[in-house]
N, C-alpha and C positions, 0 to 999 in steps of 0.2 A: 386415516389421514384427514378427511373432511370433518370428523367429529372433534378435532382439536380446538382448544380455546383460542381466542384472538391474541391472548397474552403470549402464548407459545409461538404463534406466527410472528409477533412483534419481536420476541427474543431471538428467534432464528434470523430475522432480517437484521437486527442489530449486530449479532455475532458475525453474519456474513459481511456486513458493511465494514465492521472493524477489521476483519481479516483482509478484506480487499484494500482498505486504506493502508494497513501495515505492509502489505505486499507492494503497493505502489511506492510507499516511503522507502522501503528497502531498495527497490529498483532505482529510485531517484537518487538516493544518497550513495549508492554504490557506483552509478555511472556518471552522474553530473559533476561532482567536485574533482574527479580525477582528470577530466578533460582540460580545464583551464590550467591546472598545474603542469601537465605535460606540454601544453602549448607555450606556457611561459618558459619552461626549461628549454624547449626547442628554439624559442626566439632568442633567448639570451646567449 
């Protein structure tokens, strides 16, 4: 593990950050847009 090249650490960090951003986007777009629609339907 410590003998790895810095490029492999950089690629691991990039892959981890991309998966973390995709996970946050999935949570945001699955929970956020459904709330105002339900509130508008309940208000009208």
